[in-house]
N, C-alpha and C positions, 0 to 999 in steps of 0.2 A: 358160591361165597367165600370158598378157600381161596379159589384164584383171585378173587376181588382183594382178600386180604394182603395176598401176594404181592398184588399191583400197588397195595398202598406201602408196602415196605420196600420197594424198589423204584416206583417213580420218582420220590423226593429227591432220590438222588441225583436225578436230573435236572431240577429246578433252578439251584444257583448256578450252573450253566446255562441254561436258558435265560434267567434274567440279564447275566451279563452281556447276553446276545441282544435281547429286542428289550430290556428293562420291564417296567410293572407289566407290560403285556403279557408276561408270562403267566400271570394270575388266571388269564382265559384258560390255558394249555392245566394250570393246576385245577381248577374248578370242571376239567371233564369226568375225572375219576370219580370225584362226589355226585355229578349227575349222573352215569352210568351205574353206580351204585344205589342212587335213589329210584330211577326207573327199574332195576333189577327187582328190587323190591316191592315195588308198587305192582311188578308183574307177577308177582307172587300172592298177590291179595286173593285172588278166588281160591288158593288152595289153603291159605291162613283161615278164609270165613269157613272153609267146608271143613274145617278141622284137619284137613291133608298137611300135618307139619312139615314143611321142607326140612330136611335134616342130611348134614354132611358131617362124615367124621374121619379122622385119620388116626392110626397110633402112631402116638408120638414116643412115650416113654412107657412101653407095655409091662414092664415091670412093676411100677407104681400104679399101674391102672389110667394113666394120664392120656388122654386124646385131644387131639385138635378138632373138637367136634361143635357145631354150629346149629342151632334151631330156630326156627321163626315162630314162635309164638305170636298172639296178637300184642303182649306187652313189648317183645323184641322187635317186631314189623314196626309197629308205631314209634318206638324209639330209633330205629335205623331211619326210617322217614325223617325225622327231626335232624339226628346228626346230618345224614348227607344233604339234605335238603336245604337248611340253614348253613352248612358249611359251603354249599356250592354258590350259595347268593353272596355268603361273606367274602368267599375268595372273589368273586365277580366284583366286588364292593371293592375290594383293596387295589383294583387295578386303578381305581380313582383315587384312592385315599394315598397312595405311594405313587402317584406320577410324579415324575421328574426326579424320583429318591433312587440313589443306586445301594447306597452304604448299609450294608447288612439285611437289605431286601430279599437276596438270593438264600440266605439263611434261613431268613422269616417264613420266605413262602413253602421250603423243603417242611420246617418243623411244623408250621399248620398243617399241612398236607397228611404228614405222619401222624399227628395228633386226631386227625380226622379218622384214619384209618384205625387207630389205638381204640378209638371210642364206638368205631362201628363194631371192632373185633370185641370190645366188653360188651354191648348190649347183645349180642349174638350168639354168644358163646355158651356152650352148654356145660362145660368143666369149670367147675368151683376154683381149681387151681390155676387155671389159664385165666380165670376171670381176675384171679389176683395179679396176675402178672401184668395183663393190660391194665388195671389200676395202678398198679405204681408205674407203668409206663407213660400214663395220662400226667401223672404227678411229676416226672422228670421232662417231660415234653412242656408241659404248662411253665414249670420252672424258665425254662429258656425262651416262652413267648413271653411271660410277665417282665423279666429282665429284658428284654429288646432293647430299650434304651440304657445299655448296661454303663454307659460313664454317667449316670445320673445313681447318686449316692440312694435317692428313694427308689429308682425301679431296684437296684440290688436287693435293698433291704426287704422292698415287697416281695419279690421272689423267692428269697431266702425264707420270709416268714412262711409263704404259701407251701414251699417245699417241706419244711420242718414239720407242720402241721399237718398235712395230708399224709405225708410220709409216716409220721410216728401213728396217726390213726391206720394206715395202710398194715402198720406192722403189728398192733393191736389187733387189726381184722385179720391177720393169717393165722395167728393164734386160734380164734376163733374159727377160722376155716377150718385146720388141723384135727380142732378137736371133733368138729361136726363131722368129717370126713372119716376118721378113725370110729366114730359110735356108730355111723351107719353103714361102714365097708364100702363107700362109693364115694365119687369125685362126682358124678353127674349131678347135674343141676334137677333136672326133671325127674331122676329117680330118688333124688332126696325129697322132694316134693311130693312125690307119689307115696314114699314112705311116710311123712308125716311124723316124725322121731318126735318123741318126748322124753321128759326125765332131768335130772340135774345138771347132768352134762350138756345136755343140747340148751337148757336155759344160760348157762354159763357160756357157751358159743355162740347164742345169740346177742347176751350183753356185748360181747367183744366184736362182734361183727357188725352191732349198732354202733359201736365208736367210729370204727373205720367209715360207715356210712355217713354220720352226723358229720366228723370231722369235713369229709369232702364236699358234703353239700352245706356247708359254714352254717351248722345249728348250735345254739348255744351249749356248751362255753367256747363252741371253736368258731364263733362268728366273725370274729375281729378281723382275719385273714383277708377276707373276700373284698370289703372297701379299700383295705390297703392294696390291693390288686390291680387298682383301677388305674395304677401307675402304667399298667402295661397300652400298647395301642389300642385303640378303640375296636377296631375288628376282633382282637381277642377279647375284649369285655363281651362284645356282642355275640360271640360264638361261644365261647369257655366259660363263661359267668352268666350266659342267659339260657344259653340252649344245648350245651353239651356236658363239659365237666362237673359242675355243681348239679348236673341231675342224675349223675353215676350213682351217688347216695341215694337220691330219691328213687332212682330205677331198683335198687337193691332191696329197699324198704318195700316197695310196689311189688318186689318177685317174691319176697318171704311174708308179707303180709296176710294173704288169702290162709296161707296153711299156720302161720306161727303166731296170729294176732292174740289168740287167746291163750297163750302163753302168759305166766304170771309178770316177766319182766316188762312184756313187750311195750302194751299201752302206757304205762306209767312214764316209762323213758319217751317214747316217740310223741304221743298227746301231750305230754307236761311239757317236754324241753320244746316239740315243735308251736306250741301255742304261745311259751315265753319268748319264743324268738321272734314270733311274728307281729307282737306287741314292741319288744325292743328295737328292732328295726324300723318299725313306722315312725316311733319317736324319734330315734336319731335323724332319720331322713328329713323331717321337718326343721333340724337344727343347721341342714347343711346350705351352703350357698352354691357350690357347684354340681352343676348339672350331674355330671357323671356320677358323683359321690351323692348324690340324691336317690338316682338310680342304683346305685350298689347297695344302700341301705334298703333301699325297695326290695330289691332282688332277694337280701338275707329275710325280708318280711315275707316275702311271696314262698321263699323255699321251707319256712316256717309252716305256713298255709298248707304247702303242699304236703309235708311231713305228717300233719295231722290227718290230713282227709286220705290221703292213700296209705297211711299207716294204720289207721283205724280198722281195717279189715274186715267191713260188712259190704254186701252186693252194692247199695246205693251210692255208698261213698267212693267205692272203688270205681265206678262208672262214672262218677260225677269228676274223681280225682284225675281219669286219664283225660277227661274233656278240659279239666283247668291245666294239666301238663302241657297240650297242645297248644291251650290258650298263652299260656306264658311264654313258652318257646316263642311264637309269635311277636306277640307285643313287646316283650321285653327286649328282644333282640332287634325289632324296629326302631324301638325308641335309643337302643346305644347307639344303632348306627345314624339317627339323626343327630345326635349329641356331637358324633364325628364330624359330620357334614359341617354342624356349626362352628367346631372348634376349627376345621380345616380352613373354613372360609374367613373366622374373625379372630382366630388364635386366641379366643378366651372362651371358657362356659362357665363364668362368674355370673350369675344373675342379677349382680349390681352393676354389671357393666354392660347388658342386654336389654334392650327396648324396641319396641316397633318391629322385631323382625318378623312378625306374623302376618303385618300389613306388605310387608317386601316380599316374603316368602310362602304367598298363600297356599300353594299346593303341599308343601312340606308342612307347614301347621295345621291344615285340614286332617291328613293322613297321622300326624301326632296326635290330635284330638282324637281321633279313631282307636288308634292303639292305647290310649289312657283311658276311652270309654271302656274298652275292653279288659283292662284291669281293674278298673271301678266296679264294673258290672253293669254295664248300662246295654241295654235292647237296641240294636239285634245282632250283637258282638256273641263270639263263642263264649266272652269272659262271663256274659250274662247268662249263658246257660247253664254253663258248670256252676256259678256261685248260686243260683237259685236252687239248683238240684242239692247242692252241699248243704244247705240250709235246711232243706226239707230233710234230708235223710238226719242231720245231727238233732233237728226239733223231735223227730220219731224217738232217737235214741234218748235224748233228756228227759221228754216228758215220760219214756216208759220208766225213769228212774237208773240209768246207766250213768255211773260217777264220772268215768273218762267221756262220756257223751255228753254231760253239761259242762265240763271243764272244755273240752273242745269248743263247743258251742259259744261259751264266752270269749273265749279266745279268738274265734273266726269274727263275730261281733265288733268286739274292740279292734282287731286287726283291719277288720273292713272299714271302721271308720278313719282309722290312721290312713289306710291306703286311699281314700278318697280326699283326705287333705294334702298328702304328700302329691299326688296324681294332677291336684288342681295348683298345686306350689309348682311342680315343673313346668306346667302350661305357661303360667303366670309369668315363672323366671325365664323360660326361654321365650315366648312369641308376645307379650302383654306389651303396652306403649304404658310405661309405668310414672306415678306423679309420686313426688314427695312433697314434705313443708319447704316453703321457701326458707333457703338458709340465711342466716346471719350475716353481717359482712365479716365479721370476724372469722368465720367458717366456710372459707372458699372450695374445702372439699365436701361440704356436707351433702350436696347432692347425690354424689355417688356413694358417700359412705351410708346414707339412708336408705338408698335403692334396695339393698341386702337386708333391710330391717322391717321397711314398711310398707303397708298395703297402697292399692290404688287410690286409696281415697284420698282428694282435695290435693290444692298445692300447686308445685310448679313441675310441670312434666320433663322427665329426662329425655334428652335429643336423640333421637331416631339412631339406631347403629348402622351405619353404612355397610350394605350388604352386597356381596359380589356375587351375580348369579353362580353356582356350581354347574358342572356339566350335567347333562340329563340322565347321563348314566350313573352317576353318583348318587343320584336320588331313587336309582330303580329299584335297589332290593330293599331300603324301607320302605317304600311305597306298597311294593307288592307283598312285604310281610305283614302290611297294617292292613291291607285290603282282605288279606285270607283271613283277619277274624272276624271279619263280617261273612264272607263266603262259607267260612265253617260254621259260623252261626245260623245261617240260613240253610245249611247242609246238617242240624242236627239230627233229624230224624236218620239218614244214612249214617252217620257217625255213631248214630245210638245202635244200630245194627250191626256195626264193625266191632264197638268197643264192649259189647253184652257177652262177649264170650270170656272174656276176662273175668268180668264182675262175677259170672256164674261160679268163678273157680272160688271164691268166698262165701261165708253163710249169711244169710238172709238177715240175721242180726246178732248184736253181741248176748254174751250167756245171761239169762233174766230178763231178756226185753222180746216181746212177742214180734214174730215177723210182720211188715208192715201189709194192709190188706190189697194195696195197690203198689208193686214196686216200681222204682223210681225209671224214670225213662227220660233219653234227652230229646226236648223240643224248645222251640222259640217261645211258646206262650202254654202255660200251664193253667190260666186264669189268675182271679185274683185270690192266690192262696196267701197264708202267714209268710211264706218265705219272702213273697214279691213286696209285702210292706216292710219286712225287715232289712230286706235289701235296699229300698227306697229310704227309709229311715237311715242306715250306715252313711248313705250318700249325702242327706243333709245334712247329718252330723259331723260328717267329713267336712262339707263346706263351711259350717260354723268353727270348727276346729282350725281350718287354715284360716279364716278371717281373725278369729282372736289369735292365734299366733302371730301372724303377718302384721296387725294392728299394735301386738304390744312388744315385738321385738323377741320373744322368749326363747331363749337358749342356755337356761339352765339346766345342769345335769342333776341327777336324781343320787349320785354317788361323787364322793372327791377323787376316784379314779375309775378308770374303764378297763376293759377286757385287754386292750392292747397295753396297756401298763402293767398288766399283771404279766403278760408275754414278755415284756421287756424284763419284768425284775427276774424272772425264772432265768432269761439268758444270763443275765449279770449273776445271778447266783451260781448256776453251774461254770461261768467263768471264774468265778471267785473259788468255788471248790476245785476246778481243774488247777489252778496256781497252787491251791495249798497241798493237793495229792502230789504236783510234779516237783514241787521244792522239796516234799519228802522224799522221794522215789529217785527223780533224776537229779543226782549230784555233779552233773557234768564230767565225771570221770569214766573214761572208758574202761579202765581197770573194772572199776566197781561195776560195772554193769556185765562185763565177760566174768569177772570172779562170782557175781551172784548167779548168772546163769549155770556156771560149773557146779558151785555149791547144792543147788536144787538138783542138777541131772545127778551128780554123786551120791545125795541122801536118798532121792528117790528111787533110782536103780539098783542103787547098792542096797537099799532095804527090801527090796523085790527080790532080789539074788539071795540075800540071807536067810528070808523067809520062805523060799523055795525049797520043795522038799526032795523033787526028783531031778537030779542034775547027772545029765550025762556030757560026756565029752568024746568026740573022737576027734585025733591030732595025728598029722603026718610030719615027720621031721622037716620034709621038702617034699613038692612034687617034680621041680627041675633043677638040674644043677645049678641055672641061672640064678635062682632065689640064693643060693649059698653064696653068691659072688655080691647081687645088688644087695639085698638086705642091710650086709654089714655097713655097705657105703651110704645108705639110708639113713639107718642109727647114726652114724658118725656125722652126717649133713647136719640131720636135726638137733645134736648136741652142740656142734658148732656155731648152729644158728641161734642157739639160745645164747651163746657166750660172746656172738658178733658185738662189736663195739660201734660199726657204723651201719647205718639203715640198709645201703645197697648191699653191703656183704652179706647182710642177715636173709635179702631177698632173694640173692643168686642161691645162697645153701639152701634156703626152702625151694627152689626151682628146683635143685637137685634130687630131691625125694619125690617130686612129680616127674623128672625124669626116669628116674627109676622105675615108677610104676609104670611108665612106657615099654622099658625092657621087660617088666614082668607081664605086661599086656602080649607084647609081642611074642613072648615064648610061651605062652599059655595059649595059643589059638586064636588070638582076639586082636587080627591086625587092624580091624576098624577102628577099635577102641584105641590101640595103640596111636595111630594117627592122629584121632581126636585129640587124643592127650598130649601129645605133644605141638601141635598147634595153640591148644588151651594155655600151655605153661609159656609157649614163646607171647602169644597175645597178652597173657597176665605179668609177663615180665617187662614188655613195654609199658603198660599200663601203670604198673609200680614205678618204674623209672621217670614216666612224666608226671607221677603224683611227687615224687621225692625232691623234685627242684624246687617244691615251694617249701618244703620243710627242712630244719637243721638236719645236717649229714649224719651228726652223730647222735647216738640214742642217750637219752638221760641229760641233753645239753642245756635244755631249761628246766625240765622237771625229773628229778632223778628217781629211780626206781625204787619202791619202798618196800619193804617185806619180803626181800627174794625169798627167804626160806620158807614162807608161808605159800608164795607162788609158787615155789617148786614144788611144795608138799602137794599141793592143789593140783597141779599138773600133773606129776605122777598119780595121784589118785584116778582123775579123770581117764588118762592113758590106760590104766589097770582095769577101771571098769569098765571101759568100752571093751578092752580085750578080753574080759570074760563073759561079756553079753554077747561078743560075737563067736564065741566058744560054745556057750550054751544054746543060743539061737541056731544054730547051724545043726548042732547035734539032736533039736527039739523037734524036727519035722517029722510028722506022723503021718502025713499021705504026700503022694508023688507030687513034685512042683510041676505047676503048669509049663514052666519055661522048657520043660524037656518034650512038649509038643509044640514049641515055637519053630523049629525047624522045617516040620511037616507043614505048619499052618503058614509060614511064610511061605514055601513053595508053592501049597495047593490055594489058599486063600490070596496072598499076597503077590504070588506068581513072581517071585523074587530068591534070590539064594543068599544072599546078604540080610542074615537073621536080624541083625541089630538094626538096619535103615528100614527094612520093613515092619519089625513092631515099633518102630519111631511115626512112622507115616502112614500104618495100616493098622496093625493089632494093637496098639496103645495110642491111637491118633487124638484121643482125647487127654491124654498127658501131656503130650507135645505139645497141643494146643494152649494148655496152662502153662507149661513152660515158656512157651514165648510171651505169653503175657506179663510172666516176671520178667523176661529179658528187656520188652520194652519198657515196664515201670522202671527197672533199674537205670536202663538209659537214660529215661525222663528224669530220673530222681538225681543222678550224677550231672546231667548239663545243667538242672535248677539250681544245684548249688554254686555251680560255677558261673554261669551266665547271670549277674548279680542284677541287671537291670531290666534284663528282656531276655527272652527265648528264641527270637528270630536268629535262624542261622544264616546270617548274610555274608558269611565268607564265601557260601558256593556262587555268591553273586559277582565275590571279588574275582578279577583277573589279571593275573600279570601280562598278559596279551592284548594290544591294542584290539582295536573291531578290525582295521584293515588285515592285522596280522591272523586274527580268526578266521577269515572268510579266505586266504589264499592256501594253497597247498605248497609252497616255495619252503626250501629250507630255513629254519630260524638261524639268525646269527646274533652276535652280541653287539650291541652299537653305544655311543654314549647317552644316546636317547633311549635306551632298554633295546628290549628283544623285538627285533624285525625280520621280516621276511628279506632272504639274501636280495640283492639289487635295489633297496630304497636305501642305501646308505653308499656313499663313495669310500672306497679305498676295503682293504680285504678285511674281515673280521673273523675271528673264530667262531666255530659252531655253537649253537647256545645248544646244549644237550638237554637240559630242563629248563620249562619256561620261567619256573620261579630261582634259580640257579642265581640270577643276579642280585635277588634282596638277601643273599646270605652274606655274611661279614666274610672277606677273603681269608681269614685266620682259621675261619670254621668250615669252609667250603671244600669239597674233595671231586676234584675234576673225575677220580677213579670210580668213587661213588656214582657220581651222577651218568658217567657212560655205562656201568654195569645197569643201574637202574632203568634206564633209557632201553638197553636192549633188551632186559629183562620182564619189565612190568607186562606187557601184551601178552605174553608166552605164558608168564604165571595167572593172567584172568583168563587164558584158552586153558590151562591145567587147571582150574577153578571150577569151568564150567565141565570137564570131563570127568571130575571127581562128583561134580553134582548128577549127572545123568547116568556115569556108570555104576553108583552107588546101589542102586537096586538091585545088584549080583556082584558087584565087587566092593572093596573097601571104600567108603568116601560117602558122599549124601550129601543132603543139602547144609547141614551143619559142617561139616569138615568143608564141602566146597568154599561156603561163606566165609571160614576161617584163613583158607589159601587167598582168598580174594583180599579179604581185610588186610593180611600181611601185605599184599601188594599195595596195597594204600600205606600202609605203616612205610614202606621202603620209600615211596614218593615222598611222604613228609620228613623223615630224617634225611633224606639227599637234599630236597629245597624248600623245606621250611612250609609256614602255611599258607602260603599264597601257592605254591605247589600243589598241596593239597586242594585246594580250590580249585584247581585246574585240572588236578585227577579224577575228582567228584564234583562236576559241577551240578550238584543238586541237593536240594535239601536233606539231610539224614530222616527228619520226620516221615519224610514221604515214603523213603525206602521201607521203614518200618511200619506205616501205615499202610503201605500196599501189600507188603509180606503178609502181615494181620489178614487183611481183605482178601488175600487168596484163598489162605488156608480158613477163614469163616466160609467163603464159599466154596469150597470144597467140601464143609460139613452140611449148608444149607441145599446144594444143588441137587444132590441125591432124595430129599424129601420130594421134589417135584415129580420124581418117578417113582414113588411108594417105596422108597427103599430107607434104610436106617441113616442116619447122619453119619458120613465120612465113608461110607460105603464107596469102594472102588472099583472101577470096570476095566476089565483087560480087551484089547484088542490085538489082534496078529493079523498080517498080510503077506502076501509075497509077491515080492516087486520083481521085476525081469532083471534089473541090474545090480541091486541091492541084496536080493535073496529074501529070505525070511526076518519080518521085521514085526517085533512086540512092542506093545505100549499098555502101560498101567495108568489111570487117572490119577494115582495117589503121587504119580511125579510132580504133578501142579501143587501139591501140597507141599513135595520136598522143594520146590521153587520157592514158595513163600517163605518157609525155613530159611533158603538162602539168603533172601532178599532182607528179613528180618535181621540174620546175623552180620551181614555187611553194614546193614544200618546202623547196629549197635556197635561195630567197632569203627565205624566214620563217625558216630556220635561223640564217642570216649576221645577219639584224636582231635574232634573239634572241640569239645569242652577241656579235658584235662590237656591237650595240645596248645592247639593254635590260639583257643581263647586265653588261655594262662601266657601264650607268648604277647599277645596284644596288651594283657594287661601289665605284664612285665615291661612291655615297650611304652605304656603311659606313665606308669612308676617310675620310671628313669628319664623321664623329659623327654623322650623322642630317640634314646637310644639304645635301641636294644641289643644286648647280648647274642643273640641269635639271628636275629634277621634286619639287614641294614643294605643299602646299597652303596658301596664303597666309591663307585666311579661316578654315578649320576647325582648322589646325593639324595636319590631318594629312600627314605626308611620304609621298612617294611612295617 
């Protein structure tokens, strides 16, 4: 099972590539993994029935007791079959739904398969913390799926709404999970359920966990997000909103109900809100004219039904609840897929525009009738079996005097009436040949308008909808799912044997109610029992409600507002509050922000220092003579930087202090740090120089500095406070620093002599991975501020070199037509040292610089690779090597402008950043497959006849990731602060750039 989860994590990465090659047929390949998971789960059925529960575990975070553990109990076994089985059918259906479409389909297929994996992991995991992780992962992936049509505002709003509601519920649930784990001392679900803890803390935890479950399963007051999510493609609705994601909350309720249903807060929340949701969803479904929204509100109603039944927590209800869960997954996903076929073939889902489809598509109509029959509870479907058993269980509870049994029974009866009504409305709207009253001459559109309001009685028939027959494969999934509702109904005794092991976990009856004389069992026929007559009565009453609503055109709301209105009002309130807060705190002044931070720092740390009672200090005048030389220079440079009037002078003087640190590192036995520091200072100076081109050269030219004395006092206070902290902190150590063991650990564990580099890529690899994330965020942030209209890096696609020249290996020469291979033009032309050189204005061009860059560029790249691979034992590493390669790119840009940069690095900076981070993440994940902790490195050594003794440490791959991220960062800075600023300046100057222009051919840069 863990192997299957790993496959679900990796295989989606291949689907975009596969879709690009074979189109929608790639969904055939995507379906193979859920099919494999389905058959593996089915293969475990004998073990599950025998009580020999399959279990696998891997210690993930031993210090916290968190495991990657999976169990197949009866409940998780059944949910895994639903998730994988329906998931496979939906993916096969997608092959036809997306036939002929390519835009976004690759990403959709990958996200859908990853979602199937997340749901599979959610239902089989035995660790409550890991369950929360899968829970949030499904929320994020569902956001991407719901927002598939990202160019539509409705899709974006619906996706965001679903994400906000489910994520907020998930965060509340996380607090409850933490309380429960801390109270029980374990995160194992099986151990928590076996312990059956009680108490005030457990009750509070259950309430918080239920908030998450109810929000995920769209139970009141969170029910409004699900109908909005119908903006998603129909396969998403069929899978996420019928068989998978919305079942996550139901699964969690079913998981805890047998143990915790007797607790004080459980039934009032679960039964009360579930019954209310069932009625609200049913009423709203009768108002809708869109087939998909009818099913959406019907799903809300059915989820309320499932919540009441599975959350009640007695044996008979638990047994019937699982049967209802199977039934709902089959009939509701089948109906959603049928709507997808109608929408794909007719480009409409409005029941006022559909007439006579049933005559033209009898097979689809027949199986839709079967699916609705299961939803309503008509023999011989599994829905009938579940409904009759549910009514029997709640009748016993209600007659036994259980208050919440009465509430549940009333809610189920009312909800069943409404279910029958909107079920009939769906069939009538989708397949019936409708008739409406004959319109008056002044009402030419009355036929179409009346079709959505009135029933089939009397009048003028609407014309039959033109129905193009869909491919047979398109109907395969909904037909099979619908047929399975009958198969499951006929196999009710077999299901009873399988599901009874779950029901046995719950008590026979609620407190104060006698256990039934004959425990319920699933069967297609129990005789003429009261439950049968109640069921038939709800169907008859539902038909009457449908006729009444259709005949009167009733659409009146009970309240002047909806839950969606409340949600939007809350969002507007949050937005207004944020405006008020930011108006008060964000004044738009950088000095105010920095000054506030410094004042708080001095006040907080100064108070802590003054209140301290045990101050010790260990000071030396100096450690090396170099400090006596460098320190005064750094102090002088700092003071001069404060007094500098020009920005560039200030930047250079600040860099002097950094270069002073280079000397201090170099003379203190830290050549690795010295190398990195000088590279960082150089790249930072270049970045500053690029930025300074767009702001005034002199400080205070537009906004004069105010309160200079106050600033000086604050700056001095910050410096003194920081100095005192350093003195006190270094003298306050009471234990040996771990850094003293780093040289030994670096050599023995990391197999390297460079302690700094080994610490970065091995001993402290997690810290480095976090720093890589910060670098990527910084690069993205800088680029987003500069690339105003879009983030696409198009410069890498621009080339100063024509295609013919790009393919030849002959020397390049400068001609009137631009750079060309030698021999393509008449006459002797001077050699082109850089392909972008001609696009630089003559007065800004330096041939000497071009020659130097041309000669040194490749050598510098080789040096950077040497520093990268030598860094494990010598000064260097991925960070330093990446900076050296970045400096080579800086040289190309300075010498030849933005087009030269495009020729030097013909790739998107984001690809380098993403590739580097992916390599680093892979180095963390791959050891897990070998039973080792993340970021564990392996050491190999071999004796080669000619080369001699060779050694290799796998942490080198992590260093390569660092190398690529740093190059990507430098390239992104050059592309944004350099090349993009050049382009914007060029456009502002009307096509006459001060830096990029071809003087002879007239082709501007």
